[in-house]
N, C-alpha and C positions, 0 to 999 in steps of 0.2 A: 504494500500500500504506500509505503514511504517513497519508493521509486516512482510510482505512478504520480503522486502529488508533486514530486520534484520535477518530473517530466512536464506536467501541466504548467508548473510555474515558469519553466524555461520557455515553453511554447507561447504562453500568453505574454511573456515579457518581450519575446522577439517579434510577435505578430505586429506590434506597433512600430517596429523599426523598419527602416528601409532595408530590403533584402540585399545581401552581398554574395559574391562568389567566394567560396572558401579558397584559401591559399594552399597550394600544393608544393611539395618539395622538388619541383622540377619547373623548367622554364615554360611560361605561358605566352600565348600570342593574343593579339587583339581580336575579340570576338563580340558578337552581338550580345547586349546585356540579357541576362536570363536570371531566373529566380533560384532561390536556395534549393539544393537537391538536384539541380539539372546536371546533365552529362557535360563533361569537359572533353574536348578533343585537343590532344597535345601533340608536340612534335611537328614533323613536316609531312606533307602529303605527297607521296610519289617520288621523293628524291632521297638518295642515300645520305647518311651522315655517320659520323664516328660514334660507335657505341661507348657510353660511359660505364665505368664499373658500377655495379649496383649490388646492394645487399639482398635484393630480391632475385633469387636464381630463377632461370627458366625451368619449366616443369621437368624437362629431360635431365637436366643437371641436378636438380633437387632430388629426383627419384634414384639416381645412380648412387650406390653406397659410397663410392669414392668421389662423388661430386665432380666427375670428369666434365670438362667444359665442352660439351657436344656442340652447342651453338657456335662457339668460337672456331673449333677445328673444322666443322662442316662448312662454315663461311669461307675459310681459307681454302679448303678443297675446291669449293665452287669457283674460286678465282685461280685455281691451278697452282696454289702455293703449298705444295705437298710437304716440303721440309719444314716450313713454318707451322703447318698444321700438326705435324709429327712432334715438333718440339713443344707445342702448346699442350698436346695430349700427355707428354711425359711429365708435366708438372703434377699430374694426379695418378698416372698409371704407366709403368714402364713396360707393359706387355700388350701393346695394341694389336699386333697380328694374332696373338693367341686369343685375346678376348673378342676380337672381331669374328672369330670362328666358334667359340664355345659359349659365350655369354648369352643367356636367355633374354637379353636386352629389355629389362624392365623399363628402361628409359623410353622405349618405343610405345609402351602402354600409355604413357603420359603425353605423347607427342600431340600437340594441338592441331597439327596438320590433319590428323584423323577427324577433326570436327568438320573439315571441308571435304575431304575425300578419304585418303588413307595415310597412315603415319609414314614418316620418312624412314628409310632403311638405314638406321644409324649404325648398326653393327656391320653391315656390308660396306659402308663408307669407311668405317674404322679399319676394317680388314684391308681394303685397297690402299688406304693411306700408309699403313704399316708395311705392306708388301712393296709399295712404291718406294718408300724410303730405303728399303733394303737394296733396291735396284740403283737408287741414287748414290748409295754408299759405295758401290763398286767403282763409280767414276769420280764422285766428289768427296769421298771419304765419309766416315760415320758422323752422325750428329754430334755437335759439340757437347751435348748433354751426356755423352758416353765417354768423354775424354777423362783421363786421370787428373785428379786435382793436384796442382803443382805443390801446394803447401799441405802436406799430410799432417794430421794431428798425431800425437804420440799415443793417444788412447786406442786400445784394441777392443773390438766388440765381437763376440761369438754369436752366430746364428745357428740354431739347431733345426734343420729342415730346409730343403731347397724347393719347397712347394711355392705356390703363388704368394703366400704371406711372407715366408722367409726371403724370397727373392726381392719382394717389394721393400722389405725392411733393409736388406743389404744394399739395395740400389740407392735409397735416399740417405742412408748413413754414409755411403761412399761419396755421394755428392757433397756432403759436409766435410769430407776429408778424413773420416775415421778409417782405421785399418780393420777390415771386416774379413772374417773367416767363417765359412759355412760348413757345417758337419751334416752329411746326408747318409741315411741308412741304406738307401738303394744305390745301385751302380750307375744310375742315371739321374739327371735333374728333373725338376718339374713336379715331383710328388704325384698327386692324383691326376694332374694334367697329363702325365706320361703313362702311368700304369692304370688309370681309371677311365680315361677317355680314348676310345679307339682311334686308330690312324685315319679312318675314313672321315672322321670329324675334325681331327687335329693332326696333321702330318708331323712326324718326328723332327724333320729338318726345320720346321717353324719354331718348335720349342728350343732346339739347340741354337738356332740363330739368335733368338732373343736372350737366351741365357749367356751366350758369348758376349753380347753387348755389355752385360753387367760384369762379366769377368774382365773385359777389357779396361774397366775402370779400376782394376787392381783387386777385386774381390776374389778370394781363394775359395775353392770348393773341395773338401775332402770327402770322397765317396766311401761307401761301405763302412761307415762309422755310426754305430747305433748307441743312442742314449741309454744308459743303464747297463750296457754291456761293454762297450769300448771306452766309455768315459762317463763322467757324471757332471752335474751342475757344479758341485764343489770343486772337482778337478779343473774345470774351465776357469773358475774364479782364482784358483791357486796358480794357474798358468799365466796369470797376469791380465786376463780379460776384465775390463772395468765394468762391463755389462754383458748380460747373456739374454738373448731372445730365443724363447722356446716356441717353435712353430712346426711341430711334428705332424700336424694334421689329424685326420680320423681314419685310420686304416684297419682298425680291428672289426672283424665281422660279427654281427649279431646272429646267433643260431636260431633256427626255427623252433627248437625244443619239442620235437615230436618223435614218436617211436620210429626207429629205422634210420635216423639221420646219420648214424655211424657207418652205414653201408657204403660199399665202393660204388662210385657213380653219383654220389651226392657231393656237389662241388660248391664252395663259397663263391659268390659272384665276383667279389673283389679279387680273389685269388685267380679265378679264371681269366679275368681281364688283364691282370698283371702278367700272368704266364704268356698270354698271347702277345702283349705289348713288348715283353722282353725277349721274344723270339724263341721261347721254349717250345718243345714238341708237345702239342696238345691234341690228344686223341679223343674224339667224340663220336657218339653214335648218330644214326640217321634221325632218331626221334628224341627230341629234347623238350623238357618242361622247365620254364623259368618262373620262379615264385617271387612276386613283388610287383609294385606299381610305380616305382620311381625311375629316374633316368638310368640308374645302374641296371635295372631289369631290362630296359629297352636296349641298352648297349650290349648286354649279354646276349639277348635274343638275336640282334642283328649280327653280332660277331659270330655266333654259333652258325648262322646261315653261311657265313663266309668261310668257315673252316670245314664245311661238309655236311652239316645237318640240313635235311630238306623238309623236315616237319617240326617246326618250332612253335610252341604254344606258351603264352604268358598267362599264368593263373593269378588272378587278383581278387581279393575278398570284397571289394566294393565295385562300383560301376565305373565306366570310363570317365564320367564327370568328376569323380573324386580322385582320380589318379594324380599323384604329385608330379609325375613326369610332364614335361612340357608338351603342349598339344602338337607342335610341329614335329617333335620326335616320335610321338605316337603315330602320326600320319605317315611318316617315313617308314616306320616299321611295318605298317599295314601294306604300304606299297611294295615292300620287299617280300611279302608273303608270310609275315609273322601273324599267327592266329592269337585270339584272345579268348580266355574263359573267365568271364566276369562273375561276380557274386559266388565265388568258390574259394575254399581254403583247404590246404592240405591238412589231413588229420593223422595219417599214418603212411609210412613208406614201407612197401612190401618188397622183399628180396628173395633171391634163390642162390644158394651157394655163395652168399656174401655179396652178391651184386644186386643192385636195384633193378626191378622189372616193372613195378607198378606203384602208383600212389593213390591212396584212398582220400578222396576229397569230400567236403561237406558243402552243400548249398547254403548260401547265406541270404539274409534279408537285412535291409537297412533300418536301424532304429533311431533313437534320438541322437543329436550331435554330441561329439566328444570334445576333448580339450582342443583339438585341431580345428574345430568348426565343421568337420565333416561328419556325416551320419555314421553311427557305430554299426559295424557288421554283427549280426546276431545269427548263430547257427539255426538252421531249420531241423527240427527233429525228424528222423527217418528219411533224410534227403541225402544220403551218402551215395557216391558213385565212384567208379574206378577209371583211372586213366593209365594206359600202358606207356612206358617210356624207357629209353636207354640211359639217360642221364637226367638228373634234377639239379638245376643251378639255383641256389638260394641267394636272392638279392633283396633281402628285407631292409636292412639298414646297416650302418656302421657307426662306430664310436671311436674316440681317441684311445690309443693304447698307452696306458700308464704302467704297464708291466704287471697286470693283475695275476698273470700265471706264474710269476716268480716274485721278484721284489718290486715294489712300487717306487719308481725313480722320483716321483713328485714328493711322496711322503719322506723318502730318504733325504731329499733336499730341503725339507721343511716348508714346502709349498702347499698351501691349502687347496683342496680339490673337492669336487662334487662326486660323492660315491655313487649316486644314482645315475648321473649322466656321464661319469668318467671324464669330466672336463675340469680344467683348471679354473679356480676362482680368481679371475682377473678383471680389472676394469676394462670394459669393452672399448672405451675411447682412448685410454692411455696405455693399457696393457700391464699396468702395475699389479704385481702379485704380492703375496704376504712376505716374500723374501726380498730384502733390499738388493737392488742391482739385477734382479731377475724379472724379465718381462715375458708376456705370452700373448700370442695373437693367432688369428686364423681359426680353423675348425677345432683346434684344441680348446678354444674359449667358447665359441659359438655353437659347436656341434657342426655336423655336415651342412655346408652352405655353398653358394655359388662362388666362383673364383674371384669375382670383383669384390665380394664382401671380404674375402681373405686379404686381397690386395689393399683394400681400404684400411684394414686392421694393421697390416704391416707398415703402411705409410704413417699411420697415427703413432705407432710404437716408435718408429725411427725419430719422429719429431720429439716425442717425450724423452727418449734417451738422450738426444742432443741437449735438451734443456736440463736434464738430470746431470750430465757430465760437464756441461759448460757453465752451468749456473746462470744462464740467461733465459729470457722469455722469447727468444727468436723462434719464429715459426717458418714452416715451409712456405715458399712463395705461392700466393694465391693467383689463380688464373685471372689475368686482367686483359681487357681489350686494348689493342694498340691501334695506331692509325691505319694498319693494314686490314683491320676487321671492321667493316661498316655494316650498317643495317641493311635490310632487304628493301630495295626501292619499290617493288611492286610484286603482286601475286602473279605467279606464272601457272598457266594451265598445263598440268602434266600429272598423269597418274603414276603411282608407285611402280618403280622398275622391278621386274621379277628377276631374282638371282639365277643365273644359268646353272644347271646341274647335269651330271651325266645321266644317260637314259636309265630308267628303272631296271630293265633286264640285265644290264651290265654290272649293277652294283654288287650283288652277292658273289661275284666271281673273284674279287680280291678286295684289298683294303685301300684302294685308290680313293682320294678325297671326293666326296659326293658333290658338294657345292664348289663350283668353279670360280665364283666371285665375279665382280664387275671388271670391265675394262675401263680405261681412262674416260672415255666418252660417257659411259653409263654412270660412273662414279660422280663425275662433275654434274651431269644432268640430275641425278638423284639429290646431290647436295644442294642444287639450286631450288629444290622444293621446300627447303627449310624456311620457316616463316620469321626467323630471328625473333622469337618470342620475347616479350617484355622490353622491346626496344623503344616503346613509347612513340611509335610512328605508324600511321595508317598505311596499309599496303593494298587496300582494296580487295581483301579476300571475300567480302560480303557475308561473312559468317554472322555478323550482327544482324544484317538485313534478313537473312533466312530464318533466324531464330526469334525475331521480334514477334510476339504473339498478336499484336494489333497493327502490324504493318506501318509503324511510325517512321521507319528508316527507309530511305531510298538512295541507292548509290548508282551513279551513272558512270559506266566504264566503257572504254574502247576495247572490244574483244579482238585482240590480235595475237593470241597465244601468250602474251605477257600483258596483263591488264594495265591500261593507262587510265588513271582515275580522273574523271572530268568534274563530277560534283558529288558532294555528300550532303544529303538533305535529311534533317531531323525535325519532324513536325511535333512541336510541343502541344499543339491542339489535340493530338492523339496520344502522346506519350503518357504512360501511367506510372513511370519511374519504378518499374518492377526490378530493374537491375540485371535482367537476363543478358542484355547486350554486353554490359561491362564484364559479366562473368564469363561470357564466351569469347570475348575479344582476345585473340592469342598474343597480340603485341602490347596489350594493356594500354592502348591508346584511349579507349573509352573508360572513364572512371566515374564512379558516383561519389558524391560527398558523403561524409559519415553522418551528416545531420539531415533529418527529413521533417523539419517543422513545416507548419502551414506557410504558404507563400502568398505574397501580396502583389508581386509584379504581374503584369499581363503576360500570358503565355504566348508570346509571338512565335511564329514559325522561324526556326533557325535554318539558315542556308549557308553552307560552307562550300566555297568553290576553290578551284586550284589556285587562282591568283591571290585569294585571300590567305590561303594556308601556307603557301611557299615562303620560305625565309627570303627577305629582301636584302 
């Protein structure tokens, strides 16, 4: 009641005053007088200008766990400035070619171009940019961002794990001049990028190339060195390392815990993918069942097809709508002949002479939602059925390996951990653990997650270690727009480019990369579709006009493939100030005031034309 009375007092106080236009924290231009609460059009109409740094990130950048400046590097790609785009990307992520292939691109889900037609292919542009820079490096040398720092610091930092989190931490620490050594359990770098993602999605030469960039900065990688076996956290600190980053990932398999799981022919999914990735001899039958609904299950099924299985079925206890695997991965698996058995769950594995021959499954039905927000699978009574198989690949989930089968390296080091999740208790922003000088990041802290999340964690940890060792508050450079990066002058008519792929019949024959990526012409054209969101400049996309519920907005454009804006008409005789147009405006050119008191000025019709809006 108090708030209502306070609001009424403000309203009646202001109703007798002459209405004014609220001041905004950006430059305004002379416009027709209008009443309180009206829309404001800011910036310039149809002409490019330099973007100013802003605290308000565009939606793609905000959605990215590492806040990669997609708007900036895409703008540079559109201008053919590939090395500049690459360097800008490195400010937030040192693995663009890798992420351009494996990232599920949550940024594209937020792309406002989708309000007009279809989102920009951000990941595909990133991939081309990274690959193009590799070609430029052959003639022009590597990016300056990969050069060794002339003035090395005396402090040494150890990084345990050469996965995406560890590599990111090592890269940014090396940029600050620290002497970085990575200890990796596997004989290869990349962690789950190498042993958990098949080559048809991520070629091995791409991984080795981007890791070499980091090694060229002076980062040393010691392979086949396992934490808790070959060294400990304490031994690293005794060896003179001033800080230790633990980024061992989540490689430990969760078992199905059903009868018969010990039979020969029951294979952990992560072990199966790792053996294939490392070139080990993997024998598999013609009929294979994969248990699980995540990306690992999809990768196992598609890999099984490539090494000889011709009848592969994924058994999942929920429906396709609840599968945690990415939709495009599911579709690719279906195209390649993988079958799906939904609402089914293995109950018992049946064997003969120690080998699996069948699996008994139970039909499921969906009940109330669980902690994940998905409906819980409930077994149906008397709904058991048998599936014959030669092998069963279990791809349920994975957790960090703290050494539970022997001695716990975290407990030995005095680091607090979560016994239920097998993860380290560390601050997700800074990586600080309960042990001074020891930091953690990646899947070890968050549990299994996407690569860009791990990269973001590694970058944050590197920054915090620098502050810890140097005693300063210095932070990593934030992406800022330069004079090379200008706003988009106008909306261009172009649908989303389709990424070229090898034909479906050829895919199961080998592990050749399925997606071929853009060529230069396609990458530049796709980059030109970006709307330069939050640039405060009208580009004539007409999204506001299409979404206005009472047709108060009329935009006149010249349709010539690249729209030329002639007039922007806003009729205040019709406008009801619902705010829909400002909510939908991708460039945030249309904004509402925060006050909506009664207005006393006449609602004249506003007319903005090109000559009035352009900067003189």
